[in-house]
N, C-alpha and C positions, 0 to 999 in steps of 0.2 A: 236664373232664367234659362240657362243652356239646356237642362233636361226637358223643359217645357217646349222650347223651340225645336229641339230634336225629336219631339214626339215620344219621349221616354216616360214622361209623367203627364197626367191629364190636367187640362185647364178646365176649371169649373165655370160654366156659363149659367146664369139665371135667365130663364125664359119660360113664358106661359103659352103664348099664342103660336099657332101652327106656322105662320109666316116667319116669325122670329126663330123658331126651332129649325125650319128649313134653311134660313140664312146662316145660322150657326153651323149647321151640317155642311153647307157649301164651303164656308170659311175653313172649317177643320179639314175637309177633304182637299181643298185647293192648296192649303198651306202645309199639308201632310203633318198635322198635329194630332194629338190624342185629346179628346174632350169628353165631358159629361155635362148633362143638363140637370139643374136643380130647379124644382117647380114643376113644370111639365103638364099644365092643365090640358093642353091639346096635343100632347106627345103622340098619342095613338093615331092622330090624323096624319102625322108625318112619319109613320112607322116604316115605310119603304126607305126613306132617306136615312133614318136612324139605324136601321138594320144594316144597310149597305156600308155605312161609315163606322159601324160597330160603336155607337155612342150610347151609353147607358143613361137612364133617367132616375134621379132620386125625386120621387113624387111627394110633394109636401102639401097637398091640397084637400085631404079627406074632410077636414072640419071647415074648410072655407065655403063661403057662399058662392053660387054661380055668379059670374061677373056680368053676364047679360040678362036683361029682364026676361027674355023669352026662353032662357035655358031651363030645362027641367030641374026640379029640386035635387034629383039624384044624379045629376050629370057628373059630378066629381066623385061620387061614391062608386060609380061604374068604371071610371077611367082605368084603375089597375087591372080589372078583368079584360078590358079592351086592349091594354098594352100586352098582357100575357097572351091573349089570343092572336095578336099581331106579331108576336115573337120578339118584342123589345125586351132587352135586359133592363130590369128596373128594381128599385127598392122603395119601401114606404118609410117616410120620415114625418115627424110632426112639424118640421121646419122651425122648431123652437128650441132654444137652449135653456129655457127656464122651467117653470112648473108644468107645462104641457107635455114634457118628455115622458112623464109617468103614464100618459094616456096612449103611448105608442101601441101596445097590444090591442087597444080598442079601435085605433085607426085601421089596423090590419083586420080586425074582426068585422068592422063595418064594410070594408071592401069585400070580405068573404060573404057577407050577407047580400051583396049586390053582384054576385057572379064570379068572383075570384075563388077558386077551390081553396078549402081550408089549409091544405098542405102548402099550397103556393103562398097563401097569406102569411103563414108562419115563416116560410123561407124568405119572404119579402122584408122581414124585420130581423133576420138572423144571418143566414149564409149569403144571401144575395148582396146585402150592403157590404159585407166583408170582401166578397169577390170584386165588387165594383171599386172599392177603395184599395184593393191589392193587399189585403191583410188576412185573406182566408186561410193562410198557413198558420195563423196564430189564434184567430177567433172565428165565431160564426157557426160552429158545430161542435158536438161532443166527440172528441177524438183524443187518443193518447198524444201527448206532446203539446196540446193547445191549452190556452188559458182556460181555467175551469170557472167560468161564470155561469151558474146554473140557478134556475128558479124552479121550485117544487110547489105545485098548487093542488087544490082539492077538486079541480075540474079543468075545463077548457081554458087555457091561458088567454085566448082571445075573447072570452066572455066576461063582461064587467061584474057579473055575480060571483065570479071565482075568487077565492081567497088564496093569498100567498102563504104557504106554510113554512117554507125554508128558503133562504137566499144564501148562495155561495158566491163570493167574489174572490177571484184568484185562488179558488179551492178552500177558502176559509168561510166557515159558517158565521154569518152576521146576525145580530139580534134584530128583530123586527119591531123594536120599540122606538118611539120618538117622543118628543114633548107632546105631540098631538095624541098619541095613544095613551100616554101617562095621564094627560088631562082628562081624556074620555073615561079612563078607568077610575079616576078619583071621583067623578061625578055620576057614574052610571047607576049607582044604587040609591041615589037620592030621590025622594018622592016629592 
């Protein structure tokens, strides 16, 4: 606990609403801690406090439904663009550790369709999370000395119509086959 109490390592807070985010920001500032927000539906509304306290947001709500009945349908799709415009340090996450993780590029792609520049959307799932987590010296961009995790596609990585052609993890080429692709291949020519 000592590194967290001294403000050397970030404490992760889960919060969605503006008032909760502002309360966390006040707590972090008053206690001289280092913090980060996970969730962050209304983080852009507390941008002034977040920027002042240097608290990043890991936004996990792209595929979520708006929580209030009168919120517009695209309320959460636009949130990353609003955070970027407000100058908040943020990353996009699925908020899931299971099957939805594979949809991470599409979360960023949806945000880019609702105002987040494409380059910023790509950074929101690569270098920005690495910076927020303090591991940008190891991962997050293609540079000498970093872990070589690279995806090669036939189009825009953030577009669901794009196909992955090659996948390198730790610099090693991995096969793109699975039991699902093998099953598909075994039945694709049947009539």
